[in-house]
C-alpha atoms as an extended CHARMM CRD file, in Angstrom:
* protein
*
        45  EXT
         1         1  MET       CA            -11.3950000000      -26.1710000000        0.0330000000  PROA      1               0.0000000000
         2         2  ILE       CA            -12.4830000000      -24.4640000000       -3.1520000000  PROA      2               0.0000000000
         3         3  THR       CA            -10.0660000000      -24.8860000000       -6.0260000000  PROA      3               0.0000000000
         4         4  LEU       CA             -9.5800000000      -22.4470000000       -8.8540000000  PROA      4               0.0000000000
         5         5  GLN       CA             -9.4260000000      -25.1650000000      -11.5090000000  PROA      5               0.0000000000
         6         6  ASP       CA            -12.9100000000      -26.6350000000      -11.2540000000  PROA      6               0.0000000000
         7         7  ASN       CA            -16.3080000000      -25.0840000000      -10.7370000000  PROA      7               0.0000000000
         8         8  PRO       CA            -16.9930000000      -25.9460000000       -7.0610000000  PROA      8               0.0000000000
         9         9  PHE       CA            -20.7570000000      -25.6580000000       -7.4930000000  PROA      9               0.0000000000
        10        10  PRO       CA            -21.6020000000      -26.7590000000      -11.0420000000  PROA      10              0.0000000000
        11        11  ASP       CA            -25.3870000000      -26.6800000000      -10.5440000000  PROA      11              0.0000000000
        12        12  MET       CA            -25.4600000000      -23.2610000000       -8.8710000000  PROA      12              0.0000000000
        13        13  LYS       CA            -26.4900000000      -20.1150000000      -10.7290000000  PROA      13              0.0000000000
        14        14  GLN       CA            -23.7270000000      -17.5160000000      -11.0540000000  PROA      14              0.0000000000
        15        15  GLU       CA            -25.8270000000      -14.8990000000       -9.2290000000  PROA      15              0.0000000000
        16        16  VAL       CA            -26.1250000000      -17.1250000000       -6.1630000000  PROA      16              0.0000000000
        17        17  PHE       CA            -22.3870000000      -17.8430000000       -6.1710000000  PROA      17              0.0000000000
        18        18  ASP       CA            -21.6450000000      -14.1140000000       -6.5300000000  PROA      18              0.0000000000
        19        19  GLU       CA            -23.8640000000      -13.3870000000       -3.5210000000  PROA      19              0.0000000000
        20        20  ILE       CA            -22.0550000000      -16.0180000000       -1.4420000000  PROA      20              0.0000000000
        21        21  ALA       CA            -18.6480000000      -14.6390000000       -2.4680000000  PROA      21              0.0000000000
        22        22  GLU       CA            -19.7180000000      -11.0850000000       -1.5970000000  PROA      22              0.0000000000
        23        23  THR       CA            -21.0410000000      -12.2080000000        1.7860000000  PROA      23              0.0000000000
        24        24  ILE       CA            -17.7820000000      -14.0110000000        2.5890000000  PROA      24              0.0000000000
        25        25  GLU       CA            -15.7890000000      -10.9370000000        1.5780000000  PROA      25              0.0000000000
        26        26  GLU       CA            -17.8990000000       -8.5090000000        3.6340000000  PROA      26              0.0000000000
        27        27  ASN       CA            -18.3210000000      -10.6930000000        6.7250000000  PROA      27              0.0000000000
        28        28  HSD       CA            -15.0630000000      -12.0980000000        7.9860000000  PROA      28              0.0000000000
        29        29  GLY       CA            -16.7080000000      -14.5260000000       10.3870000000  PROA      29              0.0000000000
        30        30  LEU       CA            -16.1270000000      -14.7280000000       14.1080000000  PROA      30              0.0000000000
        31        31  LEU       CA            -12.3830000000      -15.3690000000       13.9090000000  PROA      31              0.0000000000
        32        32  GLY       CA            -11.9060000000      -12.5090000000       11.4840000000  PROA      32              0.0000000000
        33        33  LYS       CA            -13.9550000000      -10.2000000000       13.6830000000  PROA      33              0.0000000000
        34        34  LEU       CA            -11.9650000000      -11.1630000000       16.7820000000  PROA      34              0.0000000000
        35        35  PHE       CA             -8.7000000000      -10.6750000000       14.8870000000  PROA      35              0.0000000000
        36        36  ILE       CA             -9.7350000000       -7.1990000000       13.7120000000  PROA      36              0.0000000000
        37        37  GLU       CA            -10.8060000000       -6.2310000000       17.2440000000  PROA      37              0.0000000000
        38        38  SER       CA             -7.5030000000       -7.5400000000       18.6270000000  PROA      38              0.0000000000
        39        39  MET       CA             -5.4870000000       -5.5270000000       16.1100000000  PROA      39              0.0000000000
        40        40  LYS       CA             -7.4790000000       -2.3770000000       16.8580000000  PROA      40              0.0000000000
        41        41  ALA       CA             -6.8690000000       -2.8700000000       20.5870000000  PROA      41              0.0000000000
        42        42  ARG       CA             -3.1180000000       -3.2900000000       20.0240000000  PROA      42              0.0000000000
        43        43  LYS       CA             -2.9550000000       -0.0980000000       17.9650000000  PROA      43              0.0000000000
        44        44  SER       CA             -4.4200000000        1.9150000000       20.8210000000  PROA      44              0.0000000000
        45        45  ILE       CA             -1.7570000000        0.7370000000       23.3230000000  PROA      45              0.0000000000
């Protein structure tokens, strides 16, 4: 879990953290991908 109160990665450069955040936002992971595919399939029924 990453809290909003404390810096979760105090020794990490901001650019690296920004890249990680962007990657998480753009790539929803396997569960996210399966969920999106499932919702698309339900819409076409």
